[in-house]
C-alpha positions in Angstrom: 0.1 -0.2 -0.1 1.5 3.3 -1.1 0.7 6.0 1.4 2.0 9.4 1.1 3.1 11.7 4.1 0.0 13.6 4.0 -2.1 10.3 4.2 -0.2 9.0 7.3 -0.7 12.1 9.0 -4.3 12.2 8.3 -4.6 8.5 9.8 -2.5 9.3 12.7 -5.1 12.1 13.6 -7.9 9.8 13.3 -6.3 7.3 15.6 -6.0 10.0 18.1 -9.6 11.0 17.8 -10.5 7.5 18.3 -8.5 7.1 21.4 -9.5 10.2 23.0 -13.0 9.3 22.6 -12.9 6.1 24.3 -11.1 7.7 27.2 -13.8 10.4 27.6 -16.5 7.4 27.4 -14.9 5.3 29.9 -14.8 8.6 32.3 -18.5 9.0 31.7 -19.1 5.3 32.9 -17.4 5.7 35.9 -18.5 9.0 37.0 -22.0 10.1 36.0 -22.0 14.0 35.3 -23.4 16.5 37.7 -26.7 18.0 37.0 -26.3 21.1 35.1 -28.4 24.0 36.7 -30.4 26.1 34.1 -29.9 29.8 34.7 -32.6 31.8 35.9 -34.4 33.4 33.0 -33.7 37.2 32.8 -36.7 39.6 32.6 -36.1 41.8 29.7 -36.5 45.4 30.5 -39.1 47.2 28.3 -38.0 50.9 27.9 -40.7 53.1 29.2 -42.6 54.9 26.4 -41.7 58.9 26.6 -44.4 60.8 28.1 -45.9 63.2 25.6 -46.0 66.8 26.9 -49.4 68.5 26.0 -48.7 71.6 28.1 -47.0 73.6 25.3 -50.0 75.7 24.7 -51.3 76.0 28.5 -51.1 79.7 28.1 -53.8 79.8 25.9 -56.4 78.0 28.4 -59.4 80.2 29.2 -59.6 81.6 32.7 -63.2 80.9 33.7 -62.4 83.2 37.0 -62.2 86.2 34.7 -65.4 86.5 33.0 -67.3 90.2 33.3 -70.9 90.4 33.3 -73.4 93.1 31.6 -76.5 92.6 34.0 -78.5 94.9 32.0 -78.3 92.9 29.0 -77.4 89.6 30.5 -73.9 89.2 28.7 -70.7 87.5 29.9 -67.6 88.4 27.9 -64.0 88.8 28.1 -62.0 90.9 26.1 -58.7 90.9 24.2 -57.5 87.3 24.7 -54.3 86.5 23.0 -55.1 83.4 20.6 -51.4 82.4 20.1 -48.3 82.1 22.0 -46.0 84.0 19.7 -47.9 86.7 18.4 -46.6 88.8 15.5 -48.5 91.6 16.7 -49.9 91.7 20.3 -52.0 94.5 19.2 -54.1 92.7 16.6 -53.6 88.8 17.4 -56.2 88.7 20.3 -60.1 88.2 20.4 -63.0 88.9 22.7 -65.9 86.8 23.2 -69.5 87.5 24.2 -71.7 85.0 25.3 -75.5 84.8 26.4 -75.9 84.9 30.1 -78.0 82.1 30.4 -75.2 79.7 29.1 -73.0 80.4 32.3 -73.6 80.5 36.0 -71.4 82.9 37.5 -70.3 83.9 41.1 -69.3 87.4 41.8 -65.5 87.7 43.0 -65.0 91.2 43.2 -64.8 92.8 39.7 -64.9 89.6 38.0 -67.2 86.5 38.0 -66.2 82.8 38.4 -68.3 80.9 35.7 -69.4 77.1 35.0 -71.4 76.2 32.0 -75.1 75.8 32.7 -75.8 72.8 30.7 -79.7 72.8 30.8 -79.8 76.5 29.7 -81.4 77.3 26.2 -81.6 80.4 24.3 -83.5 80.1 21.1 -83.0 76.6 19.6 -79.4 76.4 21.3 -77.9 75.1 24.3 -74.4 75.8 25.6 -73.2 72.5 23.7 -74.8 73.2 20.6 -74.8 77.0 20.3 -72.7 78.3 17.0 -70.2 80.9 17.0 -70.6 84.0 14.7 -67.0 85.9 13.7 -67.0 89.1 11.9 -64.5 90.3 9.4 -64.7 94.2 9.6 -62.5 94.6 6.6 -63.8 95.9 3.4 -60.4 97.1 2.1 -58.4 94.2 3.6 -57.1 96.6 6.5 -56.2 95.4 9.9 -58.7 94.6 12.5 -58.0 95.3 15.8 -59.4 93.6 19.1 -61.8 95.4 21.1 -60.4 96.6 24.5 -63.7 98.0 25.8 -67.0 96.8 26.0 -70.2 97.8 24.4 -73.3 95.9 23.7 -74.7 97.9 20.7 -75.2 95.5 18.0 -74.6 92.4 19.7 -78.4 92.0 20.8 -79.7 90.2 17.5 -77.0 87.7 17.9 -77.0 86.5 21.5 -80.9 86.8 21.6 -80.8 84.1 19.2 -78.4 82.2 21.3 -75.4 82.6 19.2 -71.8 83.3 20.9 -70.1 86.2 19.3 -66.3 86.3 19.1 -64.6 89.2 17.4 -61.1 88.3 16.5 -58.5 90.8 15.5 -56.0 90.6 12.8 -53.2 92.0 10.6 -54.1 93.4 7.2 -52.8 94.2 3.8 -49.7 95.8 5.2 -47.4 95.8 8.0 -47.3 98.4 10.8 -46.2 99.4 14.2 -47.3 98.6 17.3 -49.1 101.5 19.3 -47.5 100.9 22.5 -43.9 99.5 21.9 -43.6 101.2 18.1 -42.2 97.4 17.1 -42.7 96.8 13.3 -44.9 93.7 12.7 -45.4 92.2 9.2 -48.4 92.1 7.2 -49.8 91.4 3.9 -51.0 87.9 2.4 -51.3 85.6 3.9 -51.1 87.0 7.5 -55.0 88.1 7.7 -56.1 84.3 7.1 -53.4 82.9 9.0 -54.3 85.0 12.3 -57.9 84.2 11.7 -57.1 80.4 11.8 -55.1 80.7 14.8 -58.1 82.4 16.4 -60.2 79.5 15.4 -57.8 76.9 16.8 -57.5 79.0 20.1 -61.5 78.5 20.5 -61.3 74.8 20.0 -58.3 74.4 22.3 -60.8 76.0 24.8 -63.7 73.7 23.5 -64.1 71.7 26.8 -65.1 75.1 28.8 -66.6 77.4 26.2 -70.6 77.1 26.3 -70.9 76.8 22.4 -70.1 74.4 19.9 -66.7 75.3 18.6 -67.1 73.2 15.3 -69.8 75.6 14.2 -67.9 78.9 13.3 -69.3 81.1 11.0 -67.3 83.9 9.5 -68.7 86.9 7.3 -67.4 90.0 5.7 -67.8 92.4 3.0 -65.4 93.6 0.0 -61.9 92.7 0.9 -63.1 91.0 4.3 -65.3 88.7 2.3 -62.3 87.6 0.5 -60.5 86.8 3.6 -63.7 85.0 4.4 -63.4 83.1 1.2 -60.0 81.8 1.9 -61.1 80.8 5.6 -63.8 78.9 4.3 -62.0 76.6 1.6 -58.5 76.4 3.3 -59.3 74.5 6.5 -56.1 72.6 7.7 -54.4 73.6 4.0 -50.6 72.7 4.7 -49.5 75.9 3.0 -50.6 77.9 6.0 -48.6 75.7 8.4 -45.4 77.9 8.3 -47.2 80.8 9.1 -49.3 79.4 12.0 -46.3 77.9 13.3 -44.4 81.3 13.3 -47.0 82.8 15.5 -47.2 79.8 18.1 -51.1 78.8 16.9 -52.4 75.6 19.1 -51.6 72.5 16.9 -53.3 70.2 19.6 -55.4 70.6 22.8 -54.3 69.5 26.3 -55.1 65.8 25.7 -52.8 65.9 22.2 -56.0 66.0 19.7 -55.1 67.6 16.6 -56.8 71.0 16.3 -58.6 71.9 13.0 -58.9 75.5 11.5 -61.6 74.8 9.4 -65.0 76.7 9.5 -68.5 75.7 9.3 -70.3 78.4 7.3 -69.6 81.8 5.4 -71.4 84.9 4.5 -69.8 87.4 2.1 -71.1 90.5 0.2 -69.5 92.1 -2.9 -66.3 90.3 -2.7 -63.7 89.9 -5.6 -62.9 86.4 -5.6 -59.4 85.4 -7.1 -56.4 87.6 -7.3 -55.1 85.4 -9.7 -57.4 86.4 -12.6 -58.9 89.8 -11.1 -57.4 92.1 -13.7 -58.3 90.0 -16.6 -62.0 89.3 -15.4 -62.5 93.1 -14.8 -61.5 93.8 -18.1 -63.7 90.8 -19.8 -67.0 91.9 -17.5 -66.6 95.8 -18.1 -63.4 97.1 -19.1 -63.9 95.9 -23.0 -67.0 97.9 -23.3 -65.3 101.1 -22.6 -63.3 103.4 -24.7 -62.1 106.2 -22.8 -59.2 107.0 -20.4 -56.7 104.0 -20.2 -59.1 102.3 -22.7 -59.3 105.0 -25.1 -58.1 104.1 -29.0 -54.3 104.3 -29.4 -53.2 103.7 -26.0 -51.1 100.5 -25.6 -53.3 99.8 -22.2 -56.4 99.6 -24.7 -54.5 96.5 -26.4 -53.7 95.1 -23.0 -57.2 95.5 -22.0 -58.2 93.5 -25.0 -55.8 90.8 -24.5 -56.7 90.6 -20.9 -60.4 90.0 -21.9 -59.3 87.5 -24.1 -57.0 85.5 -21.4 -60.1 85.3 -19.4 -61.8 83.3 -21.8 -59.2 80.7 -22.0 -58.8 81.0 -18.4 -62.6 80.2 -17.7 -62.4 77.4 -20.1 -59.7 75.8 -18.0 -62.1 76.1 -14.9 -64.3 73.1 -15.7 -67.0 74.6 -13.8 -70.5 73.2 -14.4 -74.3 74.4 -14.0 -76.8 72.7 -11.8 -77.4 70.0 -14.3 -73.8 69.1 -14.4 -73.5 70.9 -17.9 -69.9 72.4 -18.7 -69.9 76.2 -18.4 -67.7 77.4 -21.4 -66.9 80.6 -23.1 -67.2 80.5 -27.2 -65.8 83.1 -29.7 -68.4 84.9 -31.6 -68.1 86.2 -35.3 -66.1 89.4 -33.8 -63.7 87.2 -32.4 -64.4 87.9 -28.7 -65.4 85.6 -25.9 -69.2 86.7 -26.2 -71.0 83.5 -26.1 -71.3 80.1 -24.8 -72.8 78.4 -21.9 -70.9 80.5 -19.3 -71.9 83.7 -20.8 -75.8 82.5 -21.2 -75.5 81.5 -17.4 -74.2 84.9 -16.3 -76.7 86.9 -18.4 -79.6 84.7 -16.6 -77.7 85.9 -13.2 -78.6 89.3 -14.2 -81.9 89.1 -15.6 -83.2 87.0 -12.4 -82.1 89.6 -10.2 -83.8 92.2 -12.5 -87.0 90.4 -12.5 -87.1 89.9 -8.4 -86.5 93.5 -8.3 -89.1 94.8 -10.8 -91.6 92.1 -9.4 -91.5 94.0 -5.9 -91.3 97.8 -7.1 -94.2 100.2 -6.4 -94.9 103.1 -8.4 -94.1 105.7 -8.1 -90.8 104.6 -7.1 -88.1 106.8 -5.9 -84.4 105.9 -6.6 -81.6 107.8 -4.5 -78.0 107.8 -5.4 -76.1 104.7 -4.0 -74.4 105.6 -0.6 -71.4 103.3 -0.1 -70.5 104.3 3.5 -69.4 100.9 5.1 -71.5 99.2 7.4 -69.6 98.2 10.7 -70.1 95.0 12.4 -70.6 95.3 16.1 -68.0 94.5 18.6 -65.8 96.9 18.6 -67.2 100.3 19.6 -64.1 102.3 18.7 -65.1 101.7 15.1 -68.7 103.2 15.4 -71.6 101.8 13.7 -71.5 103.5 10.1 -74.4 101.9 8.3 -75.0 102.4 4.3 -78.2 104.4 4.0 -81.1 102.7 2.5 -83.9 103.9 0.0 -84.9 107.6 1.0 -88.0 109.2 0.3 -89.0 112.9 -0.3 -92.5 112.5 1.2 -92.9 114.6 4.6 -90.0 116.3 4.2 -89.7 120.2 4.0 -86.5 121.8 2.6 -87.0 124.6 4.4 -87.0 123.3 7.9 -84.6 120.3 7.0 -81.7 122.5 6.1 -79.4 123.1 9.0 -81.1 120.2 11.4 -78.2 118.0 12.8 -78.6 114.2 11.4 -80.7 115.3 8.5 -79.4 115.5 4.8 -81.3 116.1 1.7 -80.9 113.4 -1.3 -82.1 114.2 -4.6 -84.1 111.3 -5.9 -85.0 110.2 -9.1 -88.8 109.4 -9.4 -90.1 107.0 -11.7 -94.1 107.1 -11.7 -94.5 103.9 -14.0 -92.8 100.8 -15.0 -92.7 102.1 -18.7 -90.8 104.9 -17.5 -88.3 103.0 -15.6 -87.6 100.4 -18.2 -87.4 103.1 -20.9 -84.9 105.1 -18.9 -82.8 101.9 -18.5 -82.6 101.4 -22.1 -81.9 104.8 -23.3 -81.0 104.8 -27.1 -80.2 100.9 -27.1 -83.1 98.6 -25.8 -81.2 95.7 -23.9 -83.8 94.9 -21.2 -87.6 94.2 -21.5 -89.9 92.9 -18.8 -93.4 91.3 -19.2 -95.7 92.0 -16.2 -97.9 89.2 -16.9 -95.2 86.5 -16.7 -92.9 88.5 -14.4 -90.2 87.7 -16.9 -87.3 90.1 -17.7 -85.1 89.5 -21.0 -81.8 90.9 -21.3 -80.1 91.0 -24.7 -76.5 90.6 -23.3 -73.9 92.1 -21.1 -72.8 94.9 -23.0 -76.4 96.8 -22.7 -76.3 96.1 -18.7 -72.5 97.3 -18.2 -73.0 100.5 -20.4 -76.1 101.4 -18.5 -75.7 100.1 -15.0 -72.2 98.9 -14.1 -69.6 100.9 -16.0 -66.2 100.5 -15.0 -64.4 103.2 -12.7 -61.1 101.4 -12.5 -58.1 101.9 -15.3 -56.7 99.1 -17.0 -54.8 96.7 -14.4 -57.9 97.3 -12.2 -56.1 95.8 -9.1 -52.5 95.4 -10.0 -51.7 98.9 -10.6 -49.3 99.9 -13.3 -47.5 102.4 -10.8 -48.0 99.7 -7.8 -50.3 102.3 -6.3 -53.4 99.8 -5.6 -54.4 98.3 -2.4 -53.8 94.7 -3.9 -50.3 95.9 -4.3 -49.9 96.3 -0.8 -51.3 92.9 0.2 -48.4 91.2 -1.9 -45.8 93.6 -0.8 -42.8 92.7 1.7 -41.3 94.3 5.0 -38.6 95.5 2.5 -40.9 96.6 -0.4 -44.2 97.6 0.8 -46.0 97.4 -2.5 -45.1 94.8 -5.5 -46.7 93.6 -8.7 -48.4 90.2 -8.5 -50.6 89.5 -11.5 -48.8 86.8 -13.5 -51.4 87.3 -16.5 -50.2 91.0 -17.0 -46.2 89.7 -16.7 -46.8 87.3 -19.4 -48.5 89.6 -21.8 -46.1 92.4 -21.1 -43.4 89.8 -22.1 -45.0 88.4 -25.1 -46.7 91.4 -26.6 -44.1 93.9 -25.7 -43.2 94.5 -29.5 -47.1 95.3 -30.2 -47.5 97.5 -26.9 -44.5 99.6 -27.9 -46.6 100.7 -31.0 -49.1 102.1 -28.4 -48.9 105.5 -26.6 -47.6 105.7 -23.2 -45.8 102.2 -23.3 -42.5 102.0 -21.0 -40.3 99.2 -21.6 -39.3 98.8 -18.0 -42.6 97.5 -17.1 -41.7 93.8 -18.3 -38.5 93.5 -16.0 -40.1 95.1 -13.1 -43.6 92.8 -13.2 -41.2 90.0 -13.8 -38.9 90.9 -10.8 -41.6 91.4 -8.6 -43.1 88.0 -9.0 -40.0 86.3 -7.5 -39.7 88.7 -4.4 -39.9 86.8 -1.4 -41.5 87.5 2.2 -39.8 86.8 5.8 -40.8 83.1 5.3 -39.1 82.8 2.0 -42.5 82.5 0.3 -42.7 84.3 -3.3 -45.2 86.6 -4.6 -46.6 83.8 -6.8 -46.7 81.3 -3.7 -48.6 84.1 -1.9 -51.1 84.8 -4.8 -51.6 81.0 -4.9 -52.4 80.7 -1.2 -54.8 83.9 -2.0 -56.9 81.8 -4.7 -59.8 80.2 -3.0 -60.2 78.0 -6.5 -57.2 76.5 -6.1 -57.9 75.2 -2.7 -60.9 73.7 -3.8 -59.0 71.7 -6.3 -56.5 70.8 -3.6 -59.3 69.8 -1.3 -60.4 67.3 -3.9 -57.2 66.2 -5.0 -56.3 65.4 -1.3 -58.9 63.4 -0.4 -60.3 65.4 2.5 -56.8 66.8 3.7 -58.2 70.1 3.2 -61.5 71.1 4.5 -64.2 73.3 3.1 -66.8 75.1 4.9 -70.5 73.1 4.2 -72.3 76.4 4.3 -72.2 79.6 2.0 -74.3 82.5 1.8 -72.8 85.1 -1.2 -74.8 88.4 -2.2 -73.4 90.9 -4.4 -74.6 94.5 -5.6 -74.9 94.5 -9.4 -74.7 98.4 -9.7 -71.2 98.5 -8.7 -67.8 98.2 -10.4 -65.4 97.6 -7.3 -65.6 93.9 -8.1 -66.1 91.7 -11.0 -69.4 89.7 -10.7 -67.7 86.8 -12.3 -65.0 86.3 -9.3 -67.9 85.4 -6.8 -70.0 83.6 -9.5 -67.0 81.4 -10.2 -66.7 80.3 -6.7 -70.1 79.8 -6.2 -70.4 77.3 -9.3 -67.3 75.5 -8.1 -68.5 75.4 -4.4 -71.9 73.9 -5.6 -70.0 71.2 -7.3 -68.0 70.1 -4.2 -68.6 67.0 -2.4 -68.0 68.3 1.2 -70.3 71.6 0.5 -74.0 71.3 1.8 -75.7 74.4 0.5 -74.7 77.4 -1.4 -76.7 80.6 -2.0 -75.7 83.1 -4.5 -77.6 86.3 -5.3 -77.1 89.2 -7.3 -78.9 92.0 -6.1 -80.5 94.5 -8.9 -79.9 98.3 -7.9 -77.5 97.7 -5.2 -74.0 99.0 -4.9 -70.9 98.1 -3.0 -72.6 97.4 0.2 -74.4 94.6 2.2 -76.5 94.1 -0.4 -79.8 92.1 0.2 -82.8 91.8 -1.8 -85.0 92.2 1.2 -84.8 92.7 5.1 -81.8 93.7 7.1 -78.4 92.2 6.4 -77.3 91.2 9.9 -81.1 89.9 10.5 -81.1 87.9 7.6 -77.4 86.4 8.4 -78.5 85.5 11.8 -81.6 83.7 10.4 -79.1 82.0 8.0 -76.7 80.6 11.0 -79.7 79.4 12.6 -81.3 77.6 9.6 -77.7 75.8 9.3 -77.6 74.4 12.7 -80.9 72.2 12.8 -81.2 71.0 16.3 -81.6 67.3 17.1 -84.9 66.6 18.8 -85.2 66.5 22.2 -81.5 68.1 22.5 -82.5 70.2 25.5 -84.1 67.1 27.2 -81.1 65.0 26.7 -78.8 68.1 28.3 -81.4 67.7 31.5 -81.3 64.3 31.6 -77.7 64.2 31.6 -77.6 66.8 34.4 -80.0 65.0 36.5 -78.0 61.8 36.1 -75.0 63.6 37.1 -76.6 64.8 40.3 -77.9 61.1 40.7 -74.5 60.2 40.5 -73.1 62.6 42.9 -76.0 61.9 45.3 -75.1 58.3 45.1 -71.4 58.6 45.5 -71.9 60.7 48.8 -74.4 58.0 50.1 -71.8 55.2 49.2 -69.0 57.0 51.0 -71.7 57.4 54.1 -72.4 53.8 54.2 -68.6 52.7 53.6 -67.7 54.9 56.2 -70.4 53.2 58.5 -69.0 49.9 57.5 -65.7 50.7 58.5 -66.7 51.9 61.9 -68.9 48.6 62.4 -65.7 46.5 61.4 -63.5 48.6 64.0 -65.9 48.0 66.8 -66.4 44.2 66.1 -62.5 44.1 66.1 -62.4 45.9 69.5 -65.0 43.2 70.6 -63.0 40.3 69.6 -59.9 41.6 71.0 -61.7 42.1 74.7 -63.1 38.5 74.3 -59.5 37.4 73.6 -58.1 39.1 76.6 -61.0 38.0 79.0 -60.1 34.5 77.8 -56.3 34.8 78.6 -56.9 36.4 81.8 -59.3 33.4 82.8 -56.6 31.0 81.6 -53.8 32.9 83.7 -56.6 32.6 86.8 -56.9 29.1 86.5 -53.2 28.2 86.4 -52.9 30.6 89.5 -55.5 28.4 91.5 -54.1 25.2 90.1 -50.6 26.2 91.6 -52.0 27.2 94.9 -53.7 23.9 95.6 -50.4 22.1 94.5 -48.6 24.2 97.0 
């Protein structure tokens, strides 16, 4: 057998292993192995979950010992409560609350009252758990709204007597400013007015457990610019775009138990509001500007060309919105034979809005009819006595007024009215030399041939081309999109695109300035303190964009379910179509329950209503949006009764437990005495036995 060296080494190794194995086996047979003790199981330490600290916003907690009370009007109130923990302006970022007296039970403690909610109270159809909140926006020109620091009941009566809690929140306006006390500068402009109000809504929900109302039912309302702020508040609930601004002011994000807080609202009421800034200049030219030929729309001017181009751009814009009517039919603009967008379902629908308003108005007219000049003095919503109570004048009459006695009397004005003796005279005056409106008294129907006749007779433009984004940056909207460094800026991207693409053609017109191209383009990319560009902020000011986002995000953005919108037809401060577009988009949105949009014939830039007082109508609408479940009051009373019974039973159980404890102690003491007696007897017997033994 031939074996190599490596094979031999391998065999030697195997033999060694075999011997070692045999040896170990013999050891096992001779000495059985000792039992192996298994180690005791070691319990794994489970790391403790970190305790969440939800006290971040505890400074926003409402002090229920700090209420003031108006005994005459039965109203509890607290003034100037900060609604965020890092306010940009202490002067504006606070709110005041006014509560129907029945909702609280107060104990007087010096100058204030310590209050608890009265669960069984009822005012109107509401209880402290169902009462809605009304929140005014007194900013027709997007000016700042200061929170009231002094109390006045004037104007609150209609709200509180209906069972509504009234909350007057301050907010910053279209531009920055300086604190009145410290003279420190604070930022303003878009989107701060909306962001501030969102913080105010979150404050209310942070304190939902102690407030005598349903904080999910917040109704905001305003006119003009205030209505525009309301639009955005209503369509952008919890929108991520506002989060950096809310974080900057320390708005509450969760309550004391860690529950997320929403800033969505329940309902919006607006009057004469513009709508989208993105398309406002184009909308103005399409609705009114294109029918004018004077001033900046005069022939030969470059701005006349811009007016026509903006009107054309609006047609393309509308056709991209995808708006539908009540039957779901697409609303579109069509070009007619002159090349303008003056036909199609959108155009016809808008004409119907105007004719419906005419039918309503003429159907209620009584002749002779006295038409007075429109008074556009703003109506101030109540809550802040420092603002006064300016109210737009209603229709005046010359009957019973003697000019000789009225002259010089305080509080009396003479207004020259135009008196129409007959319906025929009124319609004839409207038509002038161009017959554009007819009315059939037998059917009550008004027919309008088109927008040209209506605009020419009733709604002539009083703004220049670039109605809102002024060419010289002097408009209020230019302030709204300014920054801390540049207080006024251009913001309209439609205008900027046209200046860029049509510069050679515009250069042939009178008044053209080439530097406008670069100025407009440069302004759009300017950033605010939070690094948001002007274009970003314009997008945050477009209600239609948020409606699209709400649909796309599948509920991440909250849209108010209830809307009431009115606009005066005889004014050219706003476009009409901005509100109309929003009303159509809202009506098609799945989260919206009801939308009321009415154009008011004969009304100007005011709280336009077809009948009745605007605020009375507002209150009635709020109440109608909050139908109460049957037996809501009875349920509250039953719950209160059960709580009282439970409290009484708890006291009885405590007494019974105390009695049982006393009885147990007596029994224990008795048993101890018996034991001691037995022990003494045993000791006595032992002593006797011992004595006998001795």
